[in-house]
N, C-alpha and C positions, 0 to 999 in steps of 0.2 A: 504494499498498500503505500509506505513513505517512498520507496524507490520510484514509483510511478510517479508520485506529486513532484520529486526531484527532477526524472526525465522530462515530465513535462515543463516544468520551469526553464529547464535548460534548453529544450526546444523552443519556446517562447522568445528566450533572447538570443537565438541562433546568430543575428545580423549583427551583434557586437561582443562575440566571443573572444575575438582578440584582446578587445579592450578591457572585459572581465579578467581574462588571464595577464595582461599585463599590469592591471591594478594588484591583483592577487602576488605577482612576483614581486613588485614592489612594497607592498605592506609587509609581505616574507622577508623579503633582505633587509627592511627597515626593523623588524622586530630583532633579527639575528645581530645587526648592527648595535641597537639598543642593549640587548642581552648581553654582548661581549665587550663593550665600552670601557674605557679606562673610567675608574672611579675609586673613591677612597672607601675601604670596607674595615671598619674598626671595630675590634674586638676586644674585650675584656674579662678577666677572670681571676679565681684565685685558687692554687692547686694545693696549698699547705699552710698549715698555723701551726703554732706551738705555744705551750703555756710552761714555764719555768718558774721556779721557787728559788729564791736566793736567801740563805739564811746569814743576817747580818745584825750584830749587836741584840741578838736572841729575838728578833722579830722576822718573819717571812715577809721579802720582798716580790710580788707575783709580778712576773714579766711576760707580757703576752705578744707575740710576734706574728704578724701577717703578712704575705708574701704576695702582693697581686702582680698580674699580668696585663700587659696593654700591647695590641700589636695591629699594626696597619695591615692586612692582608690583600688590599686592593693594589692597584697598579698606579693609582697617583697618589701623591705626599698628602696627610694630613696636616692641616695647619692649625695653631691655635687650641690645642687640645686641652681639656679642662677634667682633671680627675678629683671628683668632690667627696669627701669624707663627711659623714654625718657627726663624728666628732673630733676634736682636734686630738691627735698623737702625740705621744711625748718626743718621738723621733720620726723622721721620714728621711729616706735614702733612696736616690733614684739612680737606677743603673742600667745601661752603662753611665759613666759620667759625664755630663751634658748641661746646657743652659736650661734652667727651668727656675720657676719661682712660685715659692709656696706661700700662699695668703690666706687671712681669716676673713671669712664674712659673717654676715648678720645669723644668728640662730647659734652659733657654736661651730659652724660647719668649717672645713679648711679644704684649700684649694690647690692642687699642685697644677701650674700651668707650664706646659711643655709648647714651645713656639712652634715645632716642625718634627713630624714623625715620618721618616722616609718609608717606600713601596716595601712590606716585607721585613721592617724592622719591629724588633720586640723591645720593649722596654720594661723593667720590673722595678716596682714601687715597693720599698719595705717598709712598714709600720710598725712601731713599738708602743706598745702602751704598759704603763707601770702603776701597780696596782689598782687595774679598771679592766674591764674586757672591752674588746673592740666595738667600736660602733658599725655601722653598714657603710656602703659605698652608695651615697645617693645619685650621683650622676656620672656619666662618661661621656663626653660630646667633645666635637670640634666644629669649626666654622662649615665644614661639608655635611656632616652625618653626626646622627645620634648613634653612638655606640651601642654594640649588642653583646649581651651577657653570655659568655659561653663556660662549659666546663673546662677546666686545664688538668691533664693529668701529666705527673712525672713519669717518664718511661725510659726504660734502656733504649739508646740508640744501635741500631742493628748496623751491621757494617753493608757494604755495597754489594755483594754476592747475594745476602739474603733479601735485600731491596729489589735487585734486579729481578731474581726469581720470581717474588711477590708479584711484580709487575706484569712478569710474563705471565703468569696464571691468572691475573685480573684480565689479562687483555685477550687470553683463549677463553674465559669462561664468557666473558662479553659477546666475543665472536659465536661462542656456542649457544648463547639464548638468542642472539640476532637471527643466526641460521635457523632455529627452531621456529622463530616467529613467521619468517618467510616461508617456511613449509607449512605450516599450519594456513598461513593464509593462501596459499596456491592448492593447496589441499581443499579447502572451502570454497574457493571460486572454481574448481572444476568439477 
């Protein structure tokens, strides 16, 4: 039923088939260009934290350390990056050492301002809280986009032999699935 309706519509527009195909190809290529354009992709997260107690003068000092990761996974540089903490840490360190500014804003929030993060660059922000637990990250943004929170996991780095083998298996698996889809489509059409 649906195929008959589409067939009759296609027949109705027979005089302008070339124009319809031209518009469809233009829209498809525009979508492909939009999909793969260079843009900023800013992600952040934390992979680990630690709670430590130090005995000093018969009193326990609680030290809470949090490691935040900030990465530009896009192909365009991120500018004017702001990493906002809900409470002011006792100490903030940015790794690798780079130009940055730490400032307090209203409500007790603390902002780490980084002027520039290159494509593919990873920035690590360590914060230390003494005798109190860490707050949360209020906001992470840059001039171009709002950052997306993702889970970071600290993993072992594997050698090139393992990575190449995994890539080959991935490509072969993808080819198998594509071949299976084509075979099912050909059997369904015959």
